All heavy atoms as an XYZ file, in Angstrom:
991
protein
N      96.997    290.526     60.552
C      97.266    291.935     60.734
C      98.484    292.094     61.646
O      98.562    291.513     62.714
C      96.044    292.612     61.362
C      96.160    294.101     61.455
S      94.558    294.830     61.741
C      94.751    295.402     63.396
N      99.456    292.868     61.236
C     100.674    293.064     61.993
C     100.444    294.106     63.084
O      99.910    295.174     62.822
C     101.789    293.527     61.048
C     103.142    293.488     61.665
C     104.197    293.810     60.633
C     105.557    293.725     61.256
N     106.609    294.024     60.305
N     100.858    293.746     64.337
C     100.699    294.668     65.464
C     101.782    295.725     65.415
O     102.938    295.437     65.150
C     100.791    293.914     66.788
C      99.595    293.022     67.019
C      99.672    292.347     68.343
N      99.539    293.361     69.385
C      99.704    293.117     70.665
N     100.025    291.921     71.069
N      99.577    294.064     71.564
N     101.393    296.945     65.690
C     102.333    298.049     65.735
C     103.093    298.020     67.057
O     102.501    297.805     68.100
C     101.554    299.366     65.592
C     102.402    300.546     65.285
C     101.529    301.760     65.042
C     102.376    302.931     64.650
N     101.580    304.125     64.442
N     104.421    298.190     66.994
C     105.236    298.184     68.213
C     104.946    299.441     69.025
O     104.866    300.531     68.476
C     106.716    298.144     67.856
C     107.205    296.796     67.404
C     108.659    296.850     67.057
C     109.475    296.370     68.198
N     110.902    296.302     67.896
N     104.802    299.287     70.348
C     104.577    300.465     71.184
C     105.847    301.314     71.263
O     106.964    300.792     71.255
C     104.232    299.866     72.547
C     104.801    298.489     72.522
C     104.801    298.048     71.089
N     105.675    302.609     71.323
C     106.810    303.532     71.409
C     107.300    303.568     72.851
O     106.525    303.757     73.783
C     106.404    304.934     70.926
C     106.050    304.884     69.442
C     107.516    305.935     71.184
C     105.515    306.182     68.889
N     108.596    303.376     73.024
C     109.201    303.407     74.351
C     109.539    304.847     74.703
O     110.133    305.568     73.903
C     110.478    302.541     74.370
O     110.143    301.239     73.891
C     111.044    302.434     75.763
N     109.162    305.270     75.910
C     109.403    306.640     76.343
C     109.676    306.684     77.841
O     109.733    305.650     78.490
C     108.214    307.526     75.973
C     106.888    307.003     76.463
C     105.726    307.680     75.796
O     105.882    308.567     74.974
N     104.528    307.281     76.146
N     109.853    307.878     78.379
C     110.134    308.047     79.798
C     109.037    307.417     80.659
O     107.873    307.428     80.291
C     110.269    309.536     80.146
C     111.506    310.166     79.550
C     111.625    311.657     79.846
O     110.798    312.195     80.599
O     112.557    312.268     79.312
N     109.441    306.858     81.806
C     108.597    306.198     82.801
C     108.110    304.821     82.357
O     107.355    304.170     83.088
C     107.396    307.079     83.209
C     107.804    308.393     83.839
C     108.695    308.213     85.061
O     108.379    307.452     85.963
N     109.827    308.888     85.073
N     108.543    304.347     81.187
C     108.166    303.006     80.743
C     109.033    301.960     81.425
O     110.197    302.201     81.751
C     108.323    302.862     79.222
C     107.182    303.491     78.456
O     106.128    303.775     79.055
O     107.341    303.706     77.238
N     108.454    300.793     81.616
C     109.169    299.644     82.143
C     109.727    298.879     80.953
O     109.015    298.647     79.970
C     108.208    298.757     82.942
C     108.800    297.557     83.649
C     109.773    297.997     84.734
C     107.698    296.709     84.254
N     111.008    298.520     81.020
C     111.642    297.792     79.925
C     112.359    296.560     80.478
O     112.724    296.508     81.651
C     112.643    298.672     79.134
C     111.924    299.800     78.411
C     113.745    299.214     80.022
N     112.540    295.588     79.608
C     113.321    294.402     79.930
C     114.603    294.494     79.125
O     114.569    294.662     77.907
C     112.547    293.134     79.572
C     113.236    291.800     79.816
C     113.627    291.639     81.279
C     112.339    290.647     79.375
N     115.737    294.425     79.809
C     117.029    294.514     79.143
C     117.523    293.098     78.867
O     117.577    292.265     79.775
C     118.044    295.278     80.008
C     117.551    296.711     80.221
C     119.428    295.259     79.373
C     118.370    297.510     81.208
N     117.858    292.845     77.602
C     118.392    291.554     77.186
C     119.890    291.689     76.993
O     120.362    292.646     76.379
C     117.759    291.106     75.863
C     116.308    290.819     75.972
N     115.812    289.560     76.151
C     115.230    291.637     75.926
C     114.491    289.602     76.204
N     114.119    290.858     76.078
N     120.642    290.724     77.509
C     122.091    290.678     77.380
C     122.456    289.339     76.750
O     122.073    288.284     77.276
C     122.731    290.814     78.769
C     124.227    290.649     78.806
C     125.062    291.675     78.390
C     124.804    289.474     79.256
C     126.443    291.537     78.432
C     126.173    289.324     79.299
C     126.988    290.354     78.885
O     128.348    290.213     78.915
N     123.143    289.381     75.620
C     123.512    288.158     74.896
C     122.259    287.301     74.622
O     122.260    286.094     74.824
C     124.559    287.357     75.652
C     125.908    288.051     75.802
C     126.656    288.181     74.497
O     126.365    289.055     73.686
N     127.608    287.312     74.281
N     121.174    287.944     74.185
C     119.916    287.297     73.803
C     119.184    286.599     74.952
O     118.329    285.758     74.718
C     120.137    286.318     72.641
C     120.722    287.009     71.418
O     120.297    288.151     71.135
O     121.624    286.431     70.777
N     119.514    286.944     76.198
C     118.810    286.397     77.359
C     118.347    287.550     78.245
O     119.066    288.532     78.408
C     119.732    285.471     78.149
N     117.146    287.464     78.821
C     116.680    288.528     79.722
C     117.641    288.708     80.895
O     118.073    287.735     81.502
C     115.328    288.023     80.215
C     114.939    286.925     79.295
C     116.194    286.366     78.716
N     117.993    289.960     81.178
C     118.946    290.249     82.253
C     118.257    290.874     83.463
O     118.342    290.370     84.567
C     120.050    291.177     81.746
C     121.081    291.640     82.758
C     121.912    290.460     83.240
C     121.971    292.707     82.161
N     117.546    291.996     83.236
C     116.866    292.663     84.342
C     115.821    293.631     83.783
O     115.827    293.962     82.604
C     117.854    293.406     85.239
S     118.615    294.845     84.473
N     114.953    294.069     84.675
C     113.975    295.098     84.331
C     114.564    296.455     84.684
O     115.430    296.565     85.554
C     112.668    294.894     85.102
C     111.863    293.729     84.638
C     111.910    292.528     85.323
C     111.068    293.822     83.512
C     111.175    291.427     84.914
C     110.316    292.733     83.078
C     110.374    291.537     83.784
N     114.084    297.486     83.997
C     114.500    298.855     84.294
C     113.348    299.789     83.971
O     112.455    299.453     83.194
C     115.732    299.228     83.473
N     113.392    300.962     84.606
C     112.429    302.015     84.267
C     113.219    303.135     83.632
O     114.282    303.525     84.126
C     111.698    302.518     85.510
C     110.609    303.543     85.155
C     109.829    303.989     86.342
N     110.715    304.756     87.214
C     110.489    304.950     88.505
N     109.450    304.414     89.080
N     111.318    305.664     89.228
N     112.707    303.660     82.526
C     113.366    304.778     81.859
C     113.020    306.044     82.621
O     111.860    306.445     82.699
C     112.944    304.886     80.382
C     113.368    303.622     79.632
C     113.536    306.138     79.739
C     112.969    303.584     78.179
N     114.030    306.649     83.218
C     113.837    307.845     84.028
C     113.857    309.120     83.182
O     113.107    310.047     83.441
C     114.934    307.938     85.095
C     114.905    306.804     86.102
C     113.648    306.810     86.938
O     113.354    307.844     87.562
O     112.953    305.776     86.967
N     114.754    309.153     82.186
C     114.906    310.377     81.395
C     115.505    310.022     80.042
O     116.334    309.117     79.936
C     115.825    311.355     82.134
C     115.935    312.698     81.419
O     114.886    313.311     81.148
O     117.069    313.115     81.122
N     115.073    310.733     79.017
C     115.659    310.635     77.683
C     115.953    312.063     77.241
O     115.043    312.880     77.127
C     114.710    309.965     76.669
C     114.352    308.543     77.126
C     115.335    309.946     75.284
C     113.300    307.856     76.264
N     117.236    312.363     77.027
C     117.610    313.705     76.592
C     118.567    313.602     75.407
O     119.337    312.643     75.290
C     118.237    314.502     77.739
O     119.319    313.807     78.293
N     118.522    314.606     74.553
C     119.320    314.596     73.320
C     120.812    314.696     73.619
O     121.236    315.402     74.531
C     118.893    315.744     72.422
N     121.590    313.983     72.850
C     123.047    314.055     72.897
C     123.472    315.156     71.918
O     122.672    315.620     71.110
C     123.638    312.700     72.488
C     125.138    312.629     72.670
O     125.610    312.944     73.773
O     125.830    312.255     71.706
N     124.734    315.559     71.978
C     125.201    316.571     71.034
C     125.286    316.007     69.609
O     125.220    316.760     68.639
C     126.550    317.168     71.485
C     127.718    316.214     71.359
C     128.500    316.194     70.213
C     128.040    315.345     72.395
C     129.565    315.316     70.100
C     129.104    314.477     72.288
C     129.871    314.459     71.144
O     130.918    313.595     71.034
N     125.388    314.668     69.470
C     125.389    314.051     68.143
C     123.940    313.846     67.707
O     123.131    313.269     68.450
C     126.105    312.699     68.167
C     127.590    312.795     68.461
C     128.264    311.435     68.386
C     127.851    310.599     69.560
N     128.498    309.291     69.636
N     123.581    314.282     66.519
C     122.200    314.112     66.042
C     121.794    312.634     65.992
O     122.571    311.779     65.570
C     122.221    314.706     64.632
C     123.433    315.581     64.591
C     124.413    314.988     65.555
N     120.580    312.344     66.459
C     120.051    310.993     66.421
C     120.444    310.125     67.604
O     120.047    308.965     67.676
N     121.223    310.667     68.531
C     121.648    309.926     69.717
C     121.046    310.571     70.963
O     120.801    311.777     70.987
C     123.179    309.907     69.835
C     123.825    309.055     68.790
C     124.117    309.418     67.502
C     124.253    307.704     68.922
N     124.707    308.384     66.844
C     124.818    307.308     67.681
C     124.249    306.791     69.964
C     125.336    306.047     67.470
C     124.776    305.524     69.751
C     125.312    305.163     68.513
N     120.809    309.742     71.991
C     120.147    310.218     73.206
C     120.825    309.658     74.449
O     121.340    308.541     74.437
C     118.669    309.792     73.217
C     117.903    310.370     72.062
C     117.826    309.695     70.841
C     117.276    311.603     72.172
C     117.146    310.238     69.769
C     116.588    312.156     71.108
C     116.530    311.467     69.914
O     115.860    312.016     68.856
N     120.789    310.428     75.532
C     121.213    309.959     76.845
C     119.968    309.347     77.484
O     118.979    310.048     77.702
C     121.726    311.116     77.705
C     123.039    311.656     77.254
N     124.184    311.525     77.988
C     123.390    312.325     76.117
C     125.182    312.085     77.331
N     124.726    312.583     76.201
N     120.027    308.064     77.776
C     118.886    307.358     78.365
C     119.265    306.979     79.796
O     120.160    306.169     80.021
C     118.526    306.098     77.552
C     117.335    305.389     78.164
C     118.258    306.470     76.098
N     118.578    307.594     80.745
C     118.824    307.328     82.165
C     117.882    306.209     82.593
O     116.659    306.338     82.482
C     118.569    308.597     82.979
C     118.907    308.496     84.431
C     118.689    309.874     85.067
C     118.970    309.880     86.534
N     118.716    311.218     87.104
N     118.466    305.095     83.067
C     117.704    303.908     83.433
C     117.842    303.617     84.925
O     118.948    303.671     85.467
C     118.220    302.688     82.666
C     118.112    302.727     81.144
C     119.026    301.692     80.527
C     116.683    302.496     80.720
N     116.727    303.307     85.570
C     116.733    302.818     86.939
C     116.676    301.302     86.842
O     115.646    300.732     86.471
C     115.534    303.345     87.729
C     115.339    302.776     89.129
C     116.497    303.181     90.042
C     114.021    303.223     89.707
N     117.813    300.625     87.103
C     117.868    299.166     87.019
C     117.188    298.571     88.238
O     117.591    298.832     89.377
C     119.316    298.689     86.928
C     120.121    299.201     85.732
C     121.534    298.647     85.773
C     119.448    298.851     84.418
N     116.160    297.775     88.013
C     115.366    297.188     89.090
C     115.964    295.840     89.456
O     115.524    294.790     89.015
C     113.905    297.068     88.656
C     113.267    298.392     88.244
C     111.880    298.170     87.689
C     113.251    299.362     89.407
N     117.007    295.905     90.225
C     117.735    294.736     90.688
C     118.248    295.049     92.081
O     118.026    296.135     92.593
C     118.894    294.433     89.744
C     119.898    295.586     89.656
C     121.002    295.347     88.652
O     120.868    294.513     87.782
N     122.087    296.065     88.789
N     118.932    294.104     92.683
C     119.493    294.349     94.005
C     121.000    294.415     93.860
O     121.603    293.444     93.413
C     119.090    293.237     94.990
C     119.727    293.442     96.344
C     117.571    293.154     95.097
N     121.650    295.502     94.192
C     121.078    296.783     94.614
C     120.555    297.570     93.408
O     121.027    297.395     92.285
C     122.272    297.504     95.247
C     123.460    296.983     94.517
C     123.123    295.543     94.179
N     119.600    298.440     93.658
C     119.040    299.293     92.616
C     120.133    300.250     92.149
O     120.892    300.770     92.962
C     117.818    300.076     93.163
C     117.299    301.067     92.156
C     116.723    299.119     93.570
N     120.232    300.442     90.844
C     121.255    301.329     90.280
C     120.645    302.242     89.237
O     119.667    301.882     88.585
C     122.343    300.521     89.573
C     123.316    299.825     90.451
C     124.375    299.151     89.600
O     124.086    298.222     88.879
N     125.593    299.654     89.674
N     121.263    303.394     89.067
C     120.906    304.289     87.972
C     122.095    304.339     87.029
O     123.230    304.547     87.464
C     120.543    305.692     88.481
C     119.250    305.629     89.285
C     120.409    306.662     87.309
C     118.753    306.957     89.790
N     121.822    304.094     85.744
C     122.864    304.159     84.723
C     122.379    305.062     83.598
O     121.177    305.245     83.413
C     123.226    302.764     84.157
C     123.796    301.868     85.237
C     122.028    302.113     83.486
N     123.305    305.623     82.861
C     122.958    306.412     81.685
C     123.674    305.804     80.490
O     124.899    305.652     80.509
C     123.355    307.887     81.846
O     122.671    308.420     82.990
C     122.964    308.704     80.623
N     122.913    305.434     79.486
C     123.461    304.884     78.252
C     123.221    305.887     77.139
O     122.176    306.565     77.107
C     122.788    303.569     77.879
C     123.090    302.429     78.806
C     124.023    302.387     79.794
C     122.442    301.157     78.812
N     123.995    301.167     80.416
C     123.040    300.384     79.830
C     121.424    300.592     78.060
C     122.653    299.081     80.105
C     121.032    299.287     78.323
C     121.643    298.544     79.347
N     124.139    305.987     76.204
C     123.968    306.834     75.028
C     123.549    305.918     73.885
O     124.313    305.042     73.467
C     125.257    307.609     74.699
C     125.649    308.490     75.891
C     125.059    308.454     73.437
C     126.988    309.194     75.733
N     122.301    306.097     73.424
C     121.693    305.196     72.448
C     121.036    305.956     71.307
O     120.590    307.082     71.493
C     120.633    304.319     73.128
C     121.081    303.452     74.296
C     119.862    302.840     74.983
C     122.024    302.371     73.816
N     120.934    305.310     70.171
C     120.134    305.830     69.051
C     118.663    305.555     69.347
O     118.327    304.658     70.112
C     120.505    305.125     67.745
C     121.862    305.456     67.230
C     122.090    304.674     65.941
N     123.440    304.908     65.474
C     123.726    305.487     64.316
N     122.767    305.844     63.509
N     124.970    305.678     63.964
N     117.793    306.300     68.693
C     116.353    306.123     68.875
C     115.937    304.686     68.549
O     115.123    304.096     69.256
C     115.573    307.120     68.009
C     114.081    307.013     68.233
O     113.647    307.093     69.400
O     113.346    306.816     67.245
N     116.497    304.111     67.487
C     116.138    302.743     67.089
C     116.451    301.749     68.205
O     115.697    300.796     68.424
C     116.869    302.353     65.809
N     117.544    301.960     68.937
C     117.902    301.067     70.031
C     116.922    301.201     71.195
O     116.579    300.209     71.842
C     119.323    301.350     70.526
C     120.391    301.265     69.470
C     121.574    301.968     69.610
C     120.236    300.498     68.318
C     122.573    301.899     68.655
C     121.230    300.427     67.348
C     122.393    301.123     67.521
O     123.379    301.056     66.574
N     116.473    302.419     71.447
C     115.489    302.663     72.508
C     114.180    301.959     72.151
O     113.464    301.467     73.013
C     115.252    304.175     72.711
C     116.552    304.866     73.129
C     114.157    304.424     73.744
C     116.487    306.385     73.080
N     113.895    301.865     70.855
C     112.645    301.265     70.383
C     112.739    299.756     70.169
O     111.819    299.147     69.632
C     112.176    301.958     69.101
C     111.945    303.447     69.249
C     111.056    303.827     70.419
O     110.106    303.127     70.750
N     111.363    304.936     71.062
N     113.852    299.137     70.567
C     113.917    297.677     70.543
C     114.866    297.051     69.545
O     114.993    295.823     69.513
N     115.529    297.849     68.737
C     116.490    297.281     67.792
C     117.719    296.788     68.560
O     118.167    297.451     69.498
C     116.918    298.326     66.761
C     115.824    298.728     65.795
C     115.404    297.591     64.883
O     116.289    296.855     64.384
O     114.196    297.443     64.668
N     118.275    295.642     68.171
C     119.471    295.145     68.854
C     120.679    296.055     68.625
O     120.781    296.709     67.590
C     119.716    293.777     68.213
C     118.528    293.468     67.391
C     117.795    294.731     67.149
N     121.582    296.086     69.605
C     122.815    296.855     69.496
C     123.891    296.116     70.269
O     123.627    295.091     70.906
C     122.626    298.290     70.020
C     122.188    298.390     71.451
C     123.120    298.600     72.465
C     120.843    298.289     71.796
C     122.717    298.705     73.788
C     120.438    298.399     73.119
C     121.376    298.604     74.118
N     125.113    296.602     70.190
C     126.188    295.986     70.975
C     126.741    297.015     71.949
O     126.742    298.214     71.674
C     127.331    295.461     70.081
O     127.863    296.532     69.325
C     126.860    294.350     69.172
N     127.197    296.498     73.089
C     127.815    297.337     74.103
C     129.042    296.565     74.584
O     128.891    295.470     75.137
C     126.823    297.612     75.241
C     127.313    298.624     76.247
S     126.086    298.959     77.543
C     124.855    299.889     76.650
N     130.207    297.101     74.321
C     131.431    296.393     74.683
C     131.561    295.065     73.948
O     132.095    294.104     74.485
N     131.026    295.003     72.727
C     131.089    293.776     71.939
C     130.038    292.739     72.292
O     129.998    291.660     71.706
N     129.162    293.041     73.246
C     128.118    292.107     73.682
C     126.770    292.541     73.124
O     126.443    293.731     73.094
C     128.025    292.047     75.216
C     129.331    291.719     75.904
C     129.777    290.312     75.607
C     131.039    289.992     76.372
N     131.586    288.704     76.054
N     125.968    291.565     72.668
C     124.641    291.852     72.129
C     123.707    292.331     73.232
O     123.632    291.712     74.303
C     124.043    290.610     71.473
C     124.798    290.195     70.247
O     125.380    291.021     69.557
N     124.812    288.902     69.975
N     123.002    293.429     72.963
C     122.054    294.011     73.915
C     120.756    294.328     73.171
O     120.755    294.517     71.959
C     122.601    295.312     74.511
C     123.945    295.193     75.200
S     123.863    294.381     76.775
C     123.014    295.568     77.773
N     119.673    294.404     73.936
C     118.390    294.823     73.376
C     117.510    295.309     74.515
O     117.543    294.758     75.620
C     117.716    293.662     72.647
C     116.435    294.036     71.920
C     115.976    292.933     70.997
N     115.751    291.662     71.666
C     114.606    291.317     72.251
N     113.572    292.137     72.258
N     114.488    290.137     72.838
N     116.729    296.352     74.256
C     115.765    296.882     75.228
C     114.370    296.582     74.685
O     114.062    296.919     73.546
C     115.935    298.409     75.402
C     117.293    298.716     76.017
C     114.821    298.983     76.264
C     117.597    300.193     76.108
N     113.539    295.956     75.506
C     112.183    295.603     75.094
C     111.183    296.237     76.047
O     111.256    296.032     77.263
C     112.033    294.078     75.127
C     110.644    293.585     74.841
C     110.532    292.078     75.049
O     111.500    291.423     75.479
O     109.432    291.564     74.797
N     110.267    297.027     75.498
C     109.235    297.651     76.334
C     108.312    296.573     76.893
O     107.907    295.655     76.189
C     108.422    298.658     75.525
C     107.353    299.347     76.350
C     106.620    300.393     75.573
C     105.555    301.023     76.458
N     104.821    302.060     75.773
N     107.999    296.692     78.183
C     107.092    295.753     78.846
C     105.705    296.372     78.838
O     105.519    297.481     79.335
C     107.556    295.464     80.297
C     106.544    294.586     81.023
C     108.931    294.833     80.298
N     104.766    295.645     78.274
C     103.382    296.112     78.253
C     102.679    295.627     79.516
O     102.540    294.421     79.732
C     102.655    295.587     77.016
C     103.054    296.287     75.730
C     102.679    297.758     75.725
O     101.550    298.107     76.136
O     103.524    298.552     75.301
N     102.265    296.538     80.356
C     101.564    296.193     81.590
C     100.117    295.861     81.237
O      99.466    296.627     80.531
C     101.621    297.373     82.598
C     100.888    297.029     83.877
C     103.066    297.749     82.864
N      99.594    294.704     81.703
C      98.211    294.343     81.379
C      97.227    295.371     81.933
O      97.431    295.900     83.022
C      98.002    292.991     82.054
C      99.315    292.559     82.566
C     100.245    293.720     82.535
N      96.198    295.630     81.175
C      95.151    296.544     81.611
C      94.309    295.876     82.686
O      94.229    294.657     82.768
C      94.251    296.940     80.429
C      94.992    297.644     79.318
C      95.581    298.965     79.769
O      94.960    299.712     80.507
N      96.804    299.241     79.341
N      93.644    296.674     83.519
C      92.816    296.149     84.609
C      91.725    295.217     84.083
O      91.460    294.189     84.669
C      92.182    297.301     85.399
C      93.128    298.009     86.321
C      93.636    297.123     87.441
O      92.871    296.310     87.981
O      94.830    297.256     87.770
N      91.098    295.559     82.963
C      90.024    294.720     82.446
C      90.556    293.368     81.987
O      89.899    292.354     82.144
C      89.236    295.419     81.338
C      90.028    296.347     80.473
C      89.177    297.178     79.540
O      88.489    298.090     80.003
O      89.242    296.897     78.343
N      91.780    293.328     81.435
C      92.376    292.049     81.046
C      92.619    291.207     82.293
O      92.381    290.008     82.292
C      93.705    292.272     80.316
C      93.559    292.849     78.933
C      94.912    293.157     78.309
O      95.905    293.320     79.002
N      94.938    293.260     76.995
N      93.106    291.851     83.356
C      93.349    291.143     84.618
C      92.037    290.573     85.159
O      91.988    289.426     85.596
C      93.984    292.102     85.630
C      94.236    291.484     86.961
N      95.200    290.522     87.158
C      93.633    291.680     88.162
C      95.177    290.158     88.427
N      94.249    290.845     89.058
N      90.974    291.350     85.108
C      89.675    290.903     85.602
C      89.154    289.738     84.760
O      88.596    288.776     85.297
C      88.674    292.055     85.590
N      89.349    289.800     83.436
C      88.907    288.715     82.558
C      89.654    287.430     82.872
O      89.070    286.350     82.918
C      89.126    289.094     81.093
C      88.163    290.118     80.561
C      88.504    290.561     79.146
O      89.267    289.839     78.466
O      88.008    291.615     78.726
N      90.967    287.520     83.084
C      91.756    286.337     83.402
C      91.318    285.729     84.728
O      91.207    284.516     84.862
C      93.244    286.685     83.448
C      93.892    287.001     82.111
C      95.323    287.489     82.332
C      93.878    285.790     81.201
N      91.047    286.577     85.729
C      90.609    286.085     87.036
C      89.253    285.410     86.905
O      89.036    284.333     87.446
C      90.546    287.229     88.046
C      90.168    286.767     89.446
C      90.220    287.900     90.418
C      89.790    287.579     91.806
N      89.302    286.292     92.137
N      88.343    286.037     86.156
C      87.016    285.475     85.969
C      87.105    284.126     85.262
O      86.445    283.163     85.643
C      86.162    286.453     85.151
C      84.716    286.046     85.015
C      83.929    287.103     84.269
O      83.862    288.240     84.759
O      83.407    286.771     83.191
N      87.957    284.031     84.258
C      88.123    282.789     83.504
C      88.659    281.685     84.414
O      88.193    280.556     84.374
C      89.070    283.015     82.322
C      89.213    281.820     81.427
C      90.116    282.129     80.243
C      90.278    280.909     79.366
N      91.171    281.154     78.243
N      89.641    282.008     85.247
C      90.205    280.993     86.147
C      89.191    280.572     87.202
O      89.176    279.417     87.626
C      91.494    281.496     86.796
O      91.227    282.541     87.689
N      88.331    281.487     87.647
C      87.294    281.141     88.621
C      86.284    280.173     88.022
O      85.831    279.247     88.684
C      86.559    282.392     89.125
C      87.427    283.247     90.044
O      88.473    282.737     90.508
O      87.066    284.415     90.280
N      85.954    280.358     86.748
C      84.970    279.505     86.077
C      85.548    278.116     85.832
O      84.889    277.105     86.029
C      84.526    280.143     84.730
C      83.726    279.168     83.898
C      83.733    281.405     84.990
N      86.814    278.048     85.446
C      87.442    276.769     85.110
C      87.794    275.945     86.336
O      88.047    274.765     86.232
C      88.701    277.010     84.273
C      88.392    277.549     82.898
C      89.638    277.921     82.126
O      90.743    277.858     82.698
O      89.502    278.279     80.956
N      87.844    276.549     87.496
C      88.201    275.822     88.706
C      89.703    275.712     88.852
O      90.464    276.271     88.078
N      90.131    274.962     89.834
C      91.549    274.812     90.125
C      92.161    273.779     89.194
O      91.833    272.601     89.269
C      91.706    274.376     91.591
C      93.153    274.318     92.018
O      94.048    274.470     91.196
N      93.369    274.082     93.293
N      93.066    274.187     88.295
C      93.627    273.237     87.338
C      94.588    272.232     87.978
O      94.932    271.249     87.368
C      94.373    274.133     86.351
C      94.670    275.372     87.097
C      93.578    275.516     88.111
N      94.995    272.455     89.218
C      95.966    271.551     89.837
C      95.322    270.250     90.321
O      96.007    269.264     90.522
C      96.684    272.247     90.992
O      95.760    272.590     91.988
N      93.997    270.234     90.515
C      93.370    269.005     90.959
C      93.017    268.149     89.745
O      92.585    268.652     88.722
C      92.122    269.305     91.794
O      91.176    270.002     91.028
N      93.166    266.832     89.864
C      92.970    265.924     88.734
C      91.512    265.833     88.305
O      91.212    265.668     87.136
C      93.500    264.536     89.070
C      95.002    264.499     89.194
C      95.499    263.122     89.535
C      97.014    263.138     89.692
N      97.536    261.856     90.105
N      90.585    265.894     89.257
C      89.175    265.737     88.925
C      88.489    267.049     88.560
O      87.308    267.076     88.275
C      88.423    265.052     90.077
C      88.464    265.875     91.366
O      89.071    266.961     91.371
O      87.869    265.413     92.370
N      89.237    268.164     88.542
C      88.673    269.457     88.157
C      87.980    270.162     89.302
O      87.517    271.283     89.162
N      87.872    269.500     90.470
C      87.226    270.154     91.598
C      88.170    271.179     92.197
O      89.378    271.049     92.133
C      86.831    269.112     92.653
O      87.992    268.522     93.181
N      87.609    272.194     92.770
C      88.419    273.253     93.367
C      88.627    272.957     94.846
O      87.675    272.855     95.601
C      87.700    274.600     93.189
O      88.444    275.622     93.769
N      89.882    272.774     95.231
C      90.206    272.531     96.634
C      90.796    273.803     97.202
O      91.624    274.440     96.573
C      91.210    271.394     96.762
C      90.668    270.068     96.292
C      91.713    268.993     96.435
C      91.175    267.676     95.919
N      92.164    266.619     95.983
N      90.372    274.153     98.391
C      90.876    275.356     99.036
C      92.314    275.164     99.487
O      92.699    274.098     99.940
N      93.106    276.195     99.333
C      94.494    276.151     99.770
C      94.603    276.618    101.213
O      93.701    277.245    101.764
N      95.711    276.301    101.843
C      95.939    276.707    103.215
C      96.547    278.104    103.220
O      97.502    278.374    102.508
C      96.888    275.731    103.897
C      97.134    276.041    105.344
C      98.042    275.007    105.971
C      98.298    275.363    107.415
N      99.248    274.434    108.023
N      95.997    278.987    104.031
C      96.506    280.341    104.166
C      97.510    280.356    105.305
O      97.219    279.891    106.407
C      95.367    281.354    104.444
C      95.918    282.739    104.670
C      94.370    281.348    103.305
N      98.693    280.865    105.025
C      99.738    280.945    106.040
C      99.899    282.406    106.447
O     100.137    283.259    105.602
C     101.069    280.403    105.496
C     100.909    278.941    105.102
C     102.174    280.565    106.523
C     102.113    278.362    104.407
N      99.768    282.672    107.728
C      99.890    284.029    108.238
C     101.362    284.375    108.424
O     102.086    283.700    109.154
C      99.158    284.156    109.570
O      99.493    285.381    110.181
N     101.814    285.422    107.770
C     103.192    285.867    107.928
C     103.434    286.401    109.339
O     104.527    286.276    109.878
C     103.533    286.923    106.890
C     103.519    286.456    105.427
C     103.819    287.617    104.497
C     104.497    285.327    105.203
N     102.405    286.977    109.940
C     102.517    287.466    111.307
C     102.793    286.328    112.273
O     103.639    286.430    113.152
C     101.223    288.213    111.716
O     100.934    289.195    110.733
C     101.376    288.877    113.069
N     102.071    285.196    112.099
C     102.276    284.030    112.956
C     103.677    283.460    112.775
O     104.323    283.058    113.744
C     101.257    282.947    112.653
C      99.849    283.350    113.085
O      99.718    284.327    113.861
O      98.886    282.697    112.649
N     104.175    283.443    111.546
C     105.538    282.941    111.291
C     106.579    283.807    111.977
O     107.569    283.311    112.509
C     105.820    282.898    109.791
C     105.148    281.785    109.003
C     105.447    281.949    107.517
C     105.602    280.418    109.474
N     106.348    285.110    111.963
C     107.283    286.042    112.566
C     107.359    285.830    114.076
O     108.414    285.903    114.679
C     106.840    287.473    112.249
C     107.939    288.448    112.124
C     107.381    289.782    111.659
C     108.476    290.714    111.296
N     108.006    292.002    110.846
N     106.211    285.545    114.710
C     106.124    285.350    116.156
C     106.894    284.100    116.593
O     107.435    284.042    117.667
C     104.685    285.223    116.605
C     103.951    286.525    116.634
C     102.577    286.352    117.221
N     101.715    287.377    116.711
C     100.448    287.236    116.424
N      99.849    286.070    116.593
N      99.738    288.226    115.959
N     106.909    283.062    115.748
C     107.533    281.791    116.105
C     109.039    281.899    116.193
O     109.688    281.112    116.830
C     107.158    280.705    115.084
C     105.716    280.271    115.188
C     105.380    279.231    114.162
C     103.911    278.848    114.217
N     103.575    277.851    113.219
N     109.644    282.860    115.553
C     111.103    282.990    115.540
C     111.632    283.601    116.762
O     111.455    284.197    117.579
C     111.541    283.818    114.326
C     111.328    283.045    113.083
C     111.848    283.824    111.922
N     111.745    282.974    110.738
C     112.220    283.289    109.586
N     112.837    284.404    109.412
N     112.110    282.488    108.574
């Protein structure tokens, strides 16, 4: 059964691909119609250092994940699906049952907790 692609819209988290490689994450702040039919102004908050806001003029298909070019370079926007809380709980439960995979004998060894407060005091 083929999975239906999620529709990308405002406030969604997206991964921007540049030349077929992941470049950065962004949040779609606003999508508004351009004067040309079928084109939109997409305001993106680029989640990088430093944080930037950019506006790209894109077709709906590009917003939904179709590849496009910008300045002759291949680009693509991919919606990031945030895991649901129940999926997170299932994964945690599964890892608790299986034990620590890093130990060779399958036994779970406790890790050392490092206090960031103590590290700060030492400096």
